[in-house]
C-alpha positions in Angstrom: 6.9 57.8 -27.1 4.3 57.0 -29.7 1.1 54.8 -29.1 -0.7 53.0 -32.3 -4.2 53.2 -32.1 -6.8 51.5 -34.4 -10.3 52.6 -34.1 -13.3 50.5 -35.8 -10.4 49.3 -38.4 -12.1 46.9 -40.9 -10.1 45.5 -43.8 -12.1 44.4 -47.0 -12.3 40.9 -46.1 -12.8 38.4 -43.1 -12.4 40.5 -39.7 -15.2 42.6 -37.9 -14.0 46.2 -37.0 -11.0 46.2 -34.9 -10.4 48.4 -31.9 -6.9 47.9 -30.7 -4.4 50.2 -28.5 -0.7 49.4 -28.7 1.1 51.7 -26.0 4.6 53.0 -26.9 7.1 50.3 -26.2 4.5 47.4 -26.2 4.5 44.4 -28.0 1.3 42.5 -29.1 1.3 39.1 -30.9 -1.5 38.1 -33.4 -1.8 34.5 -34.6 -5.1 32.8 -36.2 -5.6 30.3 -39.0 -4.6 30.8 -42.5 -6.9 33.3 -44.4 -8.3 34.6 -41.2 -7.1 38.4 -42.0 -3.7 38.8 -40.3 -2.1 40.2 -43.4 -5.0 42.0 -44.3 -5.1 43.6 -41.1 -1.6 44.7 -41.3 -2.0 46.0 -44.8 -5.0 48.2 -43.5 -2.8 49.5 -40.9 -0.2 50.6 -43.2 -2.8 52.1 -45.7 -1.8 49.6 -48.6 -5.7 48.1 -49.0 -9.0 49.7 -48.9 -10.6 49.5 -45.3 -12.8 51.6 -43.1 -11.9 52.8 -39.6 -9.0 55.1 -38.5 -5.3 54.4 -37.4 -3.9 57.0 -35.0 0.0 57.4 -34.5 0.9 59.4 -31.2 -2.9 60.7 -31.4 -2.2 61.8 -35.2 -4.8 60.6 -37.4 -3.1 59.0 -40.5 -5.4 60.8 -42.6 -3.8 64.0 -41.8 -0.4 62.6 -42.9 1.0 62.3 -46.3 1.1 58.4 -47.1 5.1 58.5 -47.4 5.3 59.8 -44.2 2.7 57.4 -42.6 4.7 54.4 -44.2 8.0 55.6 -43.0 6.7 56.1 -39.4 4.9 53.1 -39.3 6.9 50.3 -40.9 5.5 47.3 -42.3 7.4 43.9 -43.1 5.6 41.9 -45.3 6.1 38.0 -45.7 7.8 38.5 -48.9 9.2 41.5 -49.3 9.7 43.5 -52.8 13.5 44.2 -54.0 13.6 46.8 -56.7 17.3 47.3 -57.4 20.3 45.2 -58.3 22.3 45.4 -55.2 21.5 44.9 -51.4 23.1 48.5 -50.5 20.7 50.4 -53.2 17.9 49.5 -50.6 19.4 51.2 -47.5 19.4 54.9 -46.8 23.1 56.4 -47.2 24.5 52.9 -48.0 26.0 52.8 -51.7 28.7 50.2 -50.6 30.3 48.4 -47.8 32.7 51.6 -47.1 29.8 54.0 -47.2 27.6 52.0 -44.6 26.6 53.9 -41.6 27.5 53.0 -38.2 23.9 52.2 -37.4 23.5 50.2 -40.6 26.7 48.1 -39.8 25.2 47.3 -36.2 21.9 46.2 -37.8 23.5 43.8 -40.3 25.8 42.6 -37.5 22.8 42.2 -35.3 21.4 39.6 -37.7 24.7 37.7 -38.7 26.0 39.7 -41.7 29.4 41.2 -42.3 29.3 44.6 -43.9 30.2 43.5 -47.4 26.5 42.4 -47.9 25.7 46.1 -48.8 27.8 45.2 -52.2 26.0 41.7 -52.9 23.7 41.7 -55.7 20.1 40.8 -54.5 19.9 37.8 -56.8 22.8 35.7 -54.8 20.5 36.1 -51.5 18.6 32.9 -50.2 14.9 33.4 -48.9 16.2 33.5 -45.4 18.7 36.2 -46.1 16.4 38.3 -48.1 13.9 38.0 -44.9 16.5 39.1 -42.5 17.9 42.1 -44.7 14.4 43.1 -45.1 14.1 43.7 -41.6 17.4 45.5 -41.4 16.2 47.6 -44.4 13.0 48.4 -42.3 14.6 49.2 -39.1 17.3 51.5 -41.0 14.4 54.1 -41.5 13.8 54.1 -37.7 9.9 53.6 -37.8 8.1 54.5 -34.6 5.8 51.4 -34.8 6.2 48.1 -36.5 3.9 46.0 -38.2 5.7 42.4 -38.7 4.3 39.6 -41.0 5.9 36.1 -40.0 9.6 37.8 -39.9 10.9 34.6 -38.8 9.0 32.0 -40.9 11.9 30.9 -43.3 14.7 31.2 -40.9 16.7 28.5 -38.8 17.0 28.6 -35.0 20.0 30.7 -34.9 18.7 33.2 -37.1 15.2 33.4 -35.8 16.9 34.2 -32.3 18.9 36.9 -33.9 15.5 38.6 -35.4 13.7 38.1 -32.1 16.6 39.8 -30.1 17.1 42.5 -32.3 13.2 43.5 -32.5 13.1 43.4 -29.1 16.2 45.5 -28.4 14.6 47.9 -31.0 11.2 47.9 -29.3 12.9 48.9 -26.0 15.3 51.4 -27.2 13.0 53.2 -29.5 9.7 52.7 -27.2 8.3 51.5 -30.7 4.8 49.9 -30.9 5.0 46.5 -32.5 2.4 44.0 -33.9 3.9 41.0 -34.6 1.9 38.0 -36.6 3.3 34.6 -35.6 2.1 31.1 -36.4 4.4 29.5 -34.0 2.9 29.0 -30.4 6.4 28.5 -28.9 7.7 31.7 -30.3 4.5 33.6 -28.9 5.1 32.0 -25.6 8.8 32.7 -25.6 8.3 36.5 -26.7 5.2 36.8 -24.1 7.6 35.5 -21.4 10.4 37.8 -22.3 8.5 41.0 -23.0 5.0 40.8 -21.3 3.5 40.8 -24.7 -0.3 40.7 -25.0 -1.3 37.8 -27.2 -4.5 38.0 -29.6 -6.0 35.5 -31.7 -8.3 35.9 -34.7 -11.5 33.8 -33.9 -13.2 34.9 -37.1 -14.5 37.4 -37.4 -13.0 39.1 -34.1 -10.0 39.5 -32.3 -9.9 37.6 -28.9 -7.4 37.2 -26.2 -5.3 33.9 -26.8 -5.7 31.6 -23.7 
């Protein structure tokens, strides 16, 4: 079980230093106006942007880990994830084609409403919503110990939004992953909090406060 801890973490712009503790298996929901620094905070935790302060995973400082190890253990799902190869399968570990996809990857895809042959699809074929769901599957296939999710359901219809919510909550429980989820949707935040007992935070610039 792995705890994610922020100690006086401060991105380059917008936010005051943030102290936040997310226990193993806990879900924290974060909201705030556009431009308030939600995505910048996630990027600072993932060590993608310059910042001040420290982040620890299971008591181990990020500065003590190789960047690649940190980003594997603390998985960031960006609002617009990158795709660097021609086919979907080339972005997954041990998945060269539909026949080669592991059972765990096939289960992730099924949970998000995809048949196994999506592994063979060209990325150019994907809609925005399909890319968003497959980016989540790609992230979870690496089995991170903590999740940083930046509006993972923003472009999805209600059915696929429900699939994503269920998959993340199931992963959180099964892996005891610490989860920080950015959401603009008040109904979604209320629903997730009701189902999981999540803590709800709001960026009231420049500070994080409890959402009433």
